[in-house]
ChimeraX commands (.cxc) that place a marker at each C-alpha (Angstrom):
marker #1 position -30.38,-33.28,-27.26 radius 0.5
marker #1 position -27.15,-32.80,-25.32 radius 0.5
marker #1 position -26.70,-29.39,-26.90 radius 0.5
marker #1 position -30.19,-28.37,-25.77 radius 0.5
marker #1 position -29.41,-29.47,-22.18 radius 0.5
marker #1 position -26.18,-27.42,-22.17 radius 0.5
marker #1 position -28.05,-24.41,-23.55 radius 0.5
marker #1 position -30.73,-24.74,-20.86 radius 0.5
marker #1 position -28.12,-24.94,-18.10 radius 0.5
marker #1 position -26.33,-21.89,-19.48 radius 0.5
marker #1 position -29.55,-19.89,-19.57 radius 0.5
marker #1 position -30.37,-20.98,-16.02 radius 0.5
marker #1 position -27.00,-19.80,-14.77 radius 0.5
marker #1 position -27.43,-16.50,-16.55 radius 0.5
marker #1 position -30.82,-15.99,-14.94 radius 0.5
marker #1 position -29.51,-16.76,-11.48 radius 0.5
marker #1 position -26.42,-14.60,-11.68 radius 0.5
marker #1 position -26.43,-12.22,-8.74 radius 0.5
marker #1 position -24.04,-9.32,-8.26 radius 0.5
marker #1 position -22.39,-9.22,-4.84 radius 0.5
marker #1 position -20.76,-5.81,-4.93 radius 0.5
marker #1 position -21.79,-3.53,-2.00 radius 0.5
marker #1 position -24.05,-1.22,-3.99 radius 0.5
marker #1 position -25.89,-4.07,-5.69 radius 0.5
marker #1 position -26.48,-5.84,-2.39 radius 0.5
marker #1 position -27.67,-2.57,-0.83 radius 0.5
marker #1 position -30.13,-2.06,-3.69 radius 0.5
marker #1 position -31.40,-5.61,-3.28 radius 0.5
marker #1 position -32.10,-5.14,0.44 radius 0.5
marker #1 position -35.50,-4.31,1.82 radius 0.5
marker #1 position -36.04,-1.28,4.03 radius 0.5
marker #1 position -35.90,-3.32,7.23 radius 0.5
marker #1 position -32.58,-4.94,6.32 radius 0.5
marker #1 position -31.19,-1.52,5.40 radius 0.5
marker #1 position -32.27,-0.20,8.80 radius 0.5
marker #1 position -30.41,-3.07,10.47 radius 0.5
marker #1 position -27.24,-2.28,8.52 radius 0.5
marker #1 position -27.49,1.43,9.39 radius 0.5
marker #1 position -27.94,0.64,13.09 radius 0.5
marker #1 position -24.89,-1.60,13.07 radius 0.5
marker #1 position -22.76,1.02,11.32 radius 0.5
marker #1 position -23.81,3.53,14.00 radius 0.5
marker #1 position -22.81,1.01,16.68 radius 0.5
marker #1 position -19.49,0.46,14.93 radius 0.5
marker #1 position -18.79,4.20,14.65 radius 0.5
marker #1 position -19.59,4.74,18.32 radius 0.5
marker #1 position -17.41,1.82,19.45 radius 0.5
marker #1 position -14.51,3.09,17.34 radius 0.5
marker #1 position -14.90,6.52,18.93 radius 0.5
marker #1 position -14.81,4.99,22.40 radius 0.5
marker #1 position -11.74,2.92,21.50 radius 0.5
marker #1 position -9.82,5.95,20.25 radius 0.5
marker #1 position -10.85,8.08,23.23 radius 0.5
marker #1 position -9.88,5.43,25.80 radius 0.5
marker #1 position -6.57,4.65,24.09 radius 0.5
marker #1 position -5.62,8.32,24.17 radius 0.5
marker #1 position -6.73,8.68,27.81 radius 0.5
marker #1 position -4.96,5.51,29.00 radius 0.5
marker #1 position -1.72,6.28,27.20 radius 0.5
marker #1 position -1.73,9.82,28.57 radius 0.5
marker #1 position -2.43,8.54,32.09 radius 0.5
marker #1 position 0.36,5.99,31.90 radius 0.5
marker #1 position 2.87,8.42,30.36 radius 0.5
marker #1 position 2.21,11.24,32.81 radius 0.5
marker #1 position 2.18,8.89,35.80 radius 0.5
marker #1 position 5.66,7.64,34.91 radius 0.5
marker #1 position 6.89,11.22,35.00 radius 0.5
marker #1 position 4.91,12.15,38.10 radius 0.5
marker #1 position 5.86,9.26,40.41 radius 0.5
marker #1 position 9.62,9.94,40.82 radius 0.5
marker #1 position 9.12,13.70,41.16 radius 0.5
marker #1 position 6.47,13.50,43.87 radius 0.5
marker #1 position 8.43,10.79,45.69 radius 0.5
marker #1 position 11.45,13.09,45.86 radius 0.5
marker #1 position 9.36,15.98,47.20 radius 0.5
marker #1 position 7.78,13.78,49.88 radius 0.5
marker #1 position 11.14,12.41,50.98 radius 0.5
marker #1 position 12.19,15.98,51.65 radius 0.5
marker #1 position 8.93,16.65,53.50 radius 0.5
marker #1 position 7.75,19.30,51.02 radius 0.5
marker #1 position 3.99,18.80,50.90 radius 0.5
marker #1 position 3.28,22.06,49.09 radius 0.5
marker #1 position 5.78,21.22,46.38 radius 0.5
marker #1 position 4.30,17.71,46.04 radius 0.5
marker #1 position 0.84,19.23,45.56 radius 0.5
marker #1 position 2.17,21.62,42.91 radius 0.5
marker #1 position 3.82,18.72,41.09 radius 0.5
marker #1 position 0.55,16.75,41.12 radius 0.5
marker #1 position -1.32,19.74,39.71 radius 0.5
marker #1 position 1.03,19.75,36.71 radius 0.5
marker #1 position -0.05,16.25,35.63 radius 0.5
marker #1 position -3.80,16.61,35.14 radius 0.5
marker #1 position -4.15,13.40,33.12 radius 0.5
marker #1 position -2.23,11.14,35.49 radius 0.5
marker #1 position -4.45,8.79,37.48 radius 0.5
marker #1 position -1.85,8.61,40.24 radius 0.5
marker #1 position -1.58,12.40,40.49 radius 0.5
marker #1 position -5.37,12.74,40.88 radius 0.5
marker #1 position -5.39,10.26,43.77 radius 0.5
marker #1 position -2.24,11.51,45.49 radius 0.5
marker #1 position -3.20,15.19,45.38 radius 0.5
marker #1 position -6.54,14.44,47.07 radius 0.5
marker #1 position -4.76,12.71,49.96 radius 0.5
marker #1 position -2.11,15.41,50.26 radius 0.5
marker #1 position -4.64,18.22,50.31 radius 0.5
marker #1 position -6.73,16.47,52.96 radius 0.5
marker #1 position -3.68,15.74,55.11 radius 0.5
marker #1 position -2.46,19.31,54.81 radius 0.5
marker #1 position -5.89,20.75,55.68 radius 0.5
marker #1 position -6.18,18.59,58.80 radius 0.5
marker #1 position -2.55,19.25,59.72 radius 0.5
marker #1 position -3.39,22.93,60.14 radius 0.5
marker #1 position -6.23,22.13,62.55 radius 0.5
marker #1 position -6.18,20.82,66.10 radius 0.5
marker #1 position -7.23,17.28,65.19 radius 0.5
marker #1 position -5.39,14.42,66.80 radius 0.5
marker #1 position -3.11,12.49,64.39 radius 0.5
marker #1 position -5.44,9.49,64.17 radius 0.5
marker #1 position -8.30,11.61,62.87 radius 0.5
marker #1 position -5.99,13.24,60.32 radius 0.5
marker #1 position -4.83,9.87,58.98 radius 0.5
marker #1 position -8.39,8.52,58.79 radius 0.5
marker #1 position -9.65,11.61,56.98 radius 0.5
marker #1 position -6.77,11.35,54.49 radius 0.5
marker #1 position -7.54,7.66,53.92 radius 0.5
marker #1 position -11.19,8.43,53.17 radius 0.5
marker #1 position -10.15,11.19,50.76 radius 0.5
marker #1 position -7.88,8.74,48.94 radius 0.5
marker #1 position -10.66,6.16,48.68 radius 0.5
marker #1 position -13.10,8.72,47.30 radius 0.5
marker #1 position -10.55,9.90,44.77 radius 0.5
marker #1 position -9.79,6.33,43.68 radius 0.5
marker #1 position -13.49,5.69,43.04 radius 0.5
marker #1 position -13.87,8.92,41.04 radius 0.5
marker #1 position -10.76,8.29,38.92 radius 0.5
marker #1 position -11.83,4.68,38.29 radius 0.5
marker #1 position -15.22,5.90,37.03 radius 0.5
marker #1 position -13.51,8.44,34.76 radius 0.5
marker #1 position -11.18,5.82,33.30 radius 0.5
marker #1 position -14.03,3.36,32.80 radius 0.5
marker #1 position -16.23,5.85,30.93 radius 0.5
marker #1 position -17.52,4.27,27.72 radius 0.5
marker #1 position -15.86,0.89,28.28 radius 0.5
marker #1 position -19.12,-0.72,29.38 radius 0.5
marker #1 position -20.68,0.38,26.10 radius 0.5
marker #1 position -18.16,-1.76,24.23 radius 0.5
marker #1 position -19.38,-4.80,26.14 radius 0.5
marker #1 position -22.98,-3.93,25.26 radius 0.5
marker #1 position -22.14,-3.49,21.57 radius 0.5
marker #1 position -20.04,-6.64,21.50 radius 0.5
marker #1 position -22.84,-8.74,22.99 radius 0.5
marker #1 position -25.76,-7.20,21.08 radius 0.5
marker #1 position -24.32,-6.68,17.58 radius 0.5
marker #1 position -24.45,-10.41,16.64 radius 0.5
marker #1 position -28.11,-10.50,17.64 radius 0.5
marker #1 position -28.87,-7.41,15.58 radius 0.5
marker #1 position -27.15,-9.15,12.66 radius 0.5
marker #1 position -29.17,-12.29,13.39 radius 0.5
marker #1 position -32.33,-10.21,13.17 radius 0.5
marker #1 position -31.17,-9.05,9.74 radius 0.5
marker #1 position -30.53,-12.70,8.85 radius 0.5
marker #1 position -34.09,-13.64,9.77 radius 0.5
marker #1 position -35.39,-10.74,7.67 radius 0.5
marker #1 position -33.28,-11.92,4.73 radius 0.5
marker #1 position -34.59,-15.47,4.99 radius 0.5
marker #1 position -38.15,-14.16,5.10 radius 0.5
marker #1 position -37.47,-12.13,1.96 radius 0.5
marker #1 position -36.02,-15.23,0.30 radius 0.5
marker #1 position -39.23,-17.16,0.92 radius 0.5
marker #1 position -41.26,-14.19,-0.29 radius 0.5
marker #1 position -39.20,-14.29,-3.49 radius 0.5
marker #1 position -40.04,-17.95,-3.95 radius 0.5
marker #1 position -43.76,-17.35,-3.48 radius 0.5
marker #1 position -43.76,-14.28,-5.75 radius 0.5
marker #1 position -41.79,-15.78,-8.63 radius 0.5
marker #1 position -43.38,-19.22,-8.30 radius 0.5
marker #1 position -39.89,-20.64,-8.59 radius 0.5
marker #1 position -37.45,-22.45,-6.33 radius 0.5
marker #1 position -34.32,-21.63,-8.33 radius 0.5
marker #1 position -31.35,-19.65,-7.08 radius 0.5
marker #1 position -32.69,-16.48,-8.67 radius 0.5
marker #1 position -35.69,-16.56,-6.37 radius 0.5
marker #1 position -33.68,-16.79,-3.14 radius 0.5
marker #1 position -30.28,-15.24,-3.95 radius 0.5
marker #1 position -31.29,-11.70,-3.01 radius 0.5
marker #1 position -32.73,-12.69,0.37 radius 0.5
marker #1 position -29.82,-14.98,1.18 radius 0.5
marker #1 position -27.35,-12.22,0.34 radius 0.5
marker #1 position -29.19,-9.91,2.78 radius 0.5
marker #1 position -28.91,-12.56,5.44 radius 0.5
marker #1 position -25.18,-13.11,4.87 radius 0.5
marker #1 position -24.39,-9.41,4.71 radius 0.5
marker #1 position -26.15,-8.51,7.97 radius 0.5
marker #1 position -24.59,-11.48,9.75 radius 0.5
marker #1 position -21.11,-10.54,8.54 radius 0.5
marker #1 position -21.53,-6.91,9.55 radius 0.5
marker #1 position -22.79,-7.97,12.99 radius 0.5
marker #1 position -19.65,-10.02,13.54 radius 0.5
marker #1 position -17.48,-7.23,12.12 radius 0.5
marker #1 position -18.91,-4.84,14.71 radius 0.5
marker #1 position -18.91,-7.27,17.65 radius 0.5
marker #1 position -15.47,-8.87,17.45 radius 0.5
marker #1 position -13.34,-5.67,17.75 radius 0.5
marker #1 position -15.65,-4.36,20.49 radius 0.5
marker #1 position -15.20,-7.52,22.57 radius 0.5
marker #1 position -11.44,-7.57,22.02 radius 0.5
marker #1 position -11.04,-3.94,23.05 radius 0.5
marker #1 position -13.37,-4.34,26.04 radius 0.5
marker #1 position -11.18,-7.14,27.38 radius 0.5
marker #1 position -8.04,-5.11,26.67 radius 0.5
marker #1 position -9.37,-2.00,28.42 radius 0.5
marker #1 position -10.60,-4.08,31.36 radius 0.5
marker #1 position -7.11,-5.46,31.91 radius 0.5
marker #1 position -5.64,-1.97,31.77 radius 0.5
marker #1 position -8.24,-0.72,34.23 radius 0.5
marker #1 position -7.27,-3.48,36.64 radius 0.5
marker #1 position -3.63,-2.41,36.35 radius 0.5
marker #1 position -4.59,1.22,37.00 radius 0.5
marker #1 position -6.62,0.19,40.06 radius 0.5
marker #1 position -3.66,-1.73,41.46 radius 0.5
marker #1 position -1.35,1.25,40.88 radius 0.5
marker #1 position -3.77,3.66,42.56 radius 0.5
marker #1 position -4.30,1.28,45.48 radius 0.5
marker #1 position -0.57,0.86,46.01 radius 0.5
marker #1 position 0.04,4.62,45.80 radius 0.5
marker #1 position -2.75,5.31,48.29 radius 0.5
marker #1 position -1.39,2.70,50.68 radius 0.5
marker #1 position 2.14,4.08,50.46 radius 0.5
marker #1 position 0.85,7.62,50.99 radius 0.5
marker #1 position -1.07,6.57,54.12 radius 0.5
marker #1 position 2.13,4.96,55.45 radius 0.5
marker #1 position 3.94,8.21,54.75 radius 0.5
marker #1 position 1.28,10.18,56.64 radius 0.5
marker #1 position 1.54,7.82,59.62 radius 0.5
marker #1 position 5.33,8.20,59.78 radius 0.5
marker #1 position 5.11,11.96,59.42 radius 0.5
marker #1 position 2.48,12.19,62.17 radius 0.5
marker #1 position 4.65,10.06,64.44 radius 0.5
marker #1 position 7.62,12.37,63.84 radius 0.5
marker #1 position 5.49,15.41,64.63 radius 0.5
marker #1 position 4.21,13.73,67.79 radius 0.5
marker #1 position 7.71,12.78,68.88 radius 0.5
marker #1 position 8.90,16.35,68.27 radius 0.5
marker #1 position 6.31,17.67,70.69 radius 0.5
marker link #1:1,2 radius 0.2
marker link #1:2,3 radius 0.2
marker link #1:3,4 radius 0.2
marker link #1:4,5 radius 0.2
marker link #1:5,6 radius 0.2
marker link #1:6,7 radius 0.2
marker link #1:7,8 radius 0.2
marker link #1:8,9 radius 0.2
marker link #1:9,10 radius 0.2
marker link #1:10,11 radius 0.2
marker link #1:11,12 radius 0.2
marker link #1:12,13 radius 0.2
marker link #1:13,14 radius 0.2
marker link #1:14,15 radius 0.2
marker link #1:15,16 radius 0.2
marker link #1:16,17 radius 0.2
marker link #1:17,18 radius 0.2
marker link #1:18,19 radius 0.2
marker link #1:19,20 radius 0.2
marker link #1:20,21 radius 0.2
marker link #1:21,22 radius 0.2
marker link #1:22,23 radius 0.2
marker link #1:23,24 radius 0.2
marker link #1:24,25 radius 0.2
marker link #1:25,26 radius 0.2
marker link #1:26,27 radius 0.2
marker link #1:27,28 radius 0.2
marker link #1:28,29 radius 0.2
marker link #1:29,30 radius 0.2
marker link #1:30,31 radius 0.2
marker link #1:31,32 radius 0.2
marker link #1:32,33 radius 0.2
marker link #1:33,34 radius 0.2
marker link #1:34,35 radius 0.2
marker link #1:35,36 radius 0.2
marker link #1:36,37 radius 0.2
marker link #1:37,38 radius 0.2
marker link #1:38,39 radius 0.2
marker link #1:39,40 radius 0.2
marker link #1:40,41 radius 0.2
marker link #1:41,42 radius 0.2
marker link #1:42,43 radius 0.2
marker link #1:43,44 radius 0.2
marker link #1:44,45 radius 0.2
marker link #1:45,46 radius 0.2
marker link #1:46,47 radius 0.2
marker link #1:47,48 radius 0.2
marker link #1:48,49 radius 0.2
marker link #1:49,50 radius 0.2
marker link #1:50,51 radius 0.2
marker link #1:51,52 radius 0.2
marker link #1:52,53 radius 0.2
marker link #1:53,54 radius 0.2
marker link #1:54,55 radius 0.2
marker link #1:55,56 radius 0.2
marker link #1:56,57 radius 0.2
marker link #1:57,58 radius 0.2
marker link #1:58,59 radius 0.2
marker link #1:59,60 radius 0.2
marker link #1:60,61 radius 0.2
marker link #1:61,62 radius 0.2
marker link #1:62,63 radius 0.2
marker link #1:63,64 radius 0.2
marker link #1:64,65 radius 0.2
marker link #1:65,66 radius 0.2
marker link #1:66,67 radius 0.2
marker link #1:67,68 radius 0.2
marker link #1:68,69 radius 0.2
marker link #1:69,70 radius 0.2
marker link #1:70,71 radius 0.2
marker link #1:71,72 radius 0.2
marker link #1:72,73 radius 0.2
marker link #1:73,74 radius 0.2
marker link #1:74,75 radius 0.2
marker link #1:75,76 radius 0.2
marker link #1:76,77 radius 0.2
marker link #1:77,78 radius 0.2
marker link #1:78,79 radius 0.2
marker link #1:79,80 radius 0.2
marker link #1:80,81 radius 0.2
marker link #1:81,82 radius 0.2
marker link #1:82,83 radius 0.2
marker link #1:83,84 radius 0.2
marker link #1:84,85 radius 0.2
marker link #1:85,86 radius 0.2
marker link #1:86,87 radius 0.2
marker link #1:87,88 radius 0.2
marker link #1:88,89 radius 0.2
marker link #1:89,90 radius 0.2
marker link #1:90,91 radius 0.2
marker link #1:91,92 radius 0.2
marker link #1:92,93 radius 0.2
marker link #1:93,94 radius 0.2
marker link #1:94,95 radius 0.2
marker link #1:95,96 radius 0.2
marker link #1:96,97 radius 0.2
marker link #1:97,98 radius 0.2
marker link #1:98,99 radius 0.2
marker link #1:99,100 radius 0.2
marker link #1:100,101 radius 0.2
marker link #1:101,102 radius 0.2
marker link #1:102,103 radius 0.2
marker link #1:103,104 radius 0.2
marker link #1:104,105 radius 0.2
marker link #1:105,106 radius 0.2
marker link #1:106,107 radius 0.2
marker link #1:107,108 radius 0.2
marker link #1:108,109 radius 0.2
marker link #1:109,110 radius 0.2
marker link #1:110,111 radius 0.2
marker link #1:111,112 radius 0.2
marker link #1:112,113 radius 0.2
marker link #1:113,114 radius 0.2
marker link #1:114,115 radius 0.2
marker link #1:115,116 radius 0.2
marker link #1:116,117 radius 0.2
marker link #1:117,118 radius 0.2
marker link #1:118,119 radius 0.2
marker link #1:119,120 radius 0.2
marker link #1:120,121 radius 0.2
marker link #1:121,122 radius 0.2
marker link #1:122,123 radius 0.2
marker link #1:123,124 radius 0.2
marker link #1:124,125 radius 0.2
marker link #1:125,126 radius 0.2
marker link #1:126,127 radius 0.2
marker link #1:127,128 radius 0.2
marker link #1:128,129 radius 0.2
marker link #1:129,130 radius 0.2
marker link #1:130,131 radius 0.2
marker link #1:131,132 radius 0.2
marker link #1:132,133 radius 0.2
marker link #1:133,134 radius 0.2
marker link #1:134,135 radius 0.2
marker link #1:135,136 radius 0.2
marker link #1:136,137 radius 0.2
marker link #1:137,138 radius 0.2
marker link #1:138,139 radius 0.2
marker link #1:139,140 radius 0.2
marker link #1:140,141 radius 0.2
marker link #1:141,142 radius 0.2
marker link #1:142,143 radius 0.2
marker link #1:143,144 radius 0.2
marker link #1:144,145 radius 0.2
marker link #1:145,146 radius 0.2
marker link #1:146,147 radius 0.2
marker link #1:147,148 radius 0.2
marker link #1:148,149 radius 0.2
marker link #1:149,150 radius 0.2
marker link #1:150,151 radius 0.2
marker link #1:151,152 radius 0.2
marker link #1:152,153 radius 0.2
marker link #1:153,154 radius 0.2
marker link #1:154,155 radius 0.2
marker link #1:155,156 radius 0.2
marker link #1:156,157 radius 0.2
marker link #1:157,158 radius 0.2
marker link #1:158,159 radius 0.2
marker link #1:159,160 radius 0.2
marker link #1:160,161 radius 0.2
marker link #1:161,162 radius 0.2
marker link #1:162,163 radius 0.2
marker link #1:163,164 radius 0.2
marker link #1:164,165 radius 0.2
marker link #1:165,166 radius 0.2
marker link #1:166,167 radius 0.2
marker link #1:167,168 radius 0.2
marker link #1:168,169 radius 0.2
marker link #1:169,170 radius 0.2
marker link #1:170,171 radius 0.2
marker link #1:171,172 radius 0.2
marker link #1:172,173 radius 0.2
marker link #1:173,174 radius 0.2
marker link #1:174,175 radius 0.2
marker link #1:175,176 radius 0.2
marker link #1:176,177 radius 0.2
marker link #1:177,178 radius 0.2
marker link #1:178,179 radius 0.2
marker link #1:179,180 radius 0.2
marker link #1:180,181 radius 0.2
marker link #1:181,182 radius 0.2
marker link #1:182,183 radius 0.2
marker link #1:183,184 radius 0.2
marker link #1:184,185 radius 0.2
marker link #1:185,186 radius 0.2
marker link #1:186,187 radius 0.2
marker link #1:187,188 radius 0.2
marker link #1:188,189 radius 0.2
marker link #1:189,190 radius 0.2
marker link #1:190,191 radius 0.2
marker link #1:191,192 radius 0.2
marker link #1:192,193 radius 0.2
marker link #1:193,194 radius 0.2
marker link #1:194,195 radius 0.2
marker link #1:195,196 radius 0.2
marker link #1:196,197 radius 0.2
marker link #1:197,198 radius 0.2
marker link #1:198,199 radius 0.2
marker link #1:199,200 radius 0.2
marker link #1:200,201 radius 0.2
marker link #1:201,202 radius 0.2
marker link #1:202,203 radius 0.2
marker link #1:203,204 radius 0.2
marker link #1:204,205 radius 0.2
marker link #1:205,206 radius 0.2
marker link #1:206,207 radius 0.2
marker link #1:207,208 radius 0.2
marker link #1:208,209 radius 0.2
marker link #1:209,210 radius 0.2
marker link #1:210,211 radius 0.2
marker link #1:211,212 radius 0.2
marker link #1:212,213 radius 0.2
marker link #1:213,214 radius 0.2
marker link #1:214,215 radius 0.2
marker link #1:215,216 radius 0.2
marker link #1:216,217 radius 0.2
marker link #1:217,218 radius 0.2
marker link #1:218,219 radius 0.2
marker link #1:219,220 radius 0.2
marker link #1:220,221 radius 0.2
marker link #1:221,222 radius 0.2
marker link #1:222,223 radius 0.2
marker link #1:223,224 radius 0.2
marker link #1:224,225 radius 0.2
marker link #1:225,226 radius 0.2
marker link #1:226,227 radius 0.2
marker link #1:227,228 radius 0.2
marker link #1:228,229 radius 0.2
marker link #1:229,230 radius 0.2
marker link #1:230,231 radius 0.2
marker link #1:231,232 radius 0.2
marker link #1:232,233 radius 0.2
marker link #1:233,234 radius 0.2
marker link #1:234,235 radius 0.2
marker link #1:235,236 radius 0.2
marker link #1:236,237 radius 0.2
marker link #1:237,238 radius 0.2
marker link #1:238,239 radius 0.2
marker link #1:239,240 radius 0.2
marker link #1:240,241 radius 0.2
marker link #1:241,242 radius 0.2
marker link #1:242,243 radius 0.2
marker link #1:243,244 radius 0.2
view
């Protein structure tokens, strides 16, 4: 009797053995669950592309700005606006150079006209503000997508989970059985889609927060540079006025 019970248990385990390697789970999935997995892999690939692109752009901006700042400061101390503009043009990827060159060009253009100093300073300030907004938008490109992917990927995975549970119940009704063999395939679909959803969402959220903090630092640097440049323009205009 005991031997028969052990044999029955062994056969039951054999019947309910489910393979959990990736290919087997993929083959067990229905078409809707496969579509969910494909969508999440596309989201993951896109988010990785954005991460790589922004890391390269931010590192280039930071590296070139560190080289640009002392050089342009030296040129401005000597009153060489043309040289400062040429220096800024050499650092195309620097966020500071993009802002500073806009202010310098505006100040130089108005300096050649008959505008009173106050109008020249105000025009330069507006040019700096416009440039800051444009550079901020360039630096932020794609970062908002990471937030969207990070917030939506778990729900896409949850949709796959619901589909897997539905398939599990369909397996029960089809096989007229409530054993593990009837539900293992559907439950594996549910677990796989949930895991992939988290796998996609967690790095996207982490990198979104990281990039947001770097953007804030860039904004502060651009704001400080613009403010210092306006002060420089005011002092230069005062010297020109005193010379007259």
